C-alpha positions in Angstrom: 110.2 51.6 33.3 113.7 52.0 31.7 112.9 49.9 28.6 109.4 51.8 28.0 111.3 55.0 28.2 114.1 53.8 25.7 111.3 52.6 23.6 109.4 55.8 23.8 112.7 57.6 22.8 113.5 55.1 20.0 110.1 55.1 18.6 109.9 58.0 16.5 113.2 57.1 15.1 112.1 53.6 14.3 108.8 54.7 12.9 110.7 57.2 10.8 112.9 54.6 9.3 110.0 52.3 8.7 108.1 55.2 6.9 110.9 56.0 4.8 111.3 52.2 3.7 107.3 52.2 3.0 107.6 55.2 1.2 110.5 53.7 -1.0 108.5 50.6 -1.8 105.5 52.4 -2.4 107.2 54.8 -4.8 108.9 51.8 -6.6 105.6 50.0 -6.9 103.6 52.9 -8.2 106.7 53.6 -10.8 106.7 49.9 -11.8 102.7 50.1 -12.4 103.1 53.3 -14.5 105.7 51.5 -16.4 103.9 48.3 -17.1 100.7 50.5 -18.0 102.5 52.7 -20.6 104.1 49.4 -21.9 100.7 47.7 -22.0 99.1 51.0 -24.0 101.9 51.4 -26.2 102.1 47.5 -27.1 98.2 48.0 -28.5 
């Protein structure tokens, strides 16, 4: 019971941290995609 309570209390913080990491990864991935797309279009 105590463990579940602690996990429930920590859950939002852990999820928030994971969400931030995912946002950073997704953002850098999209930026890289845009960069490669622009390079590909500019190279033609």
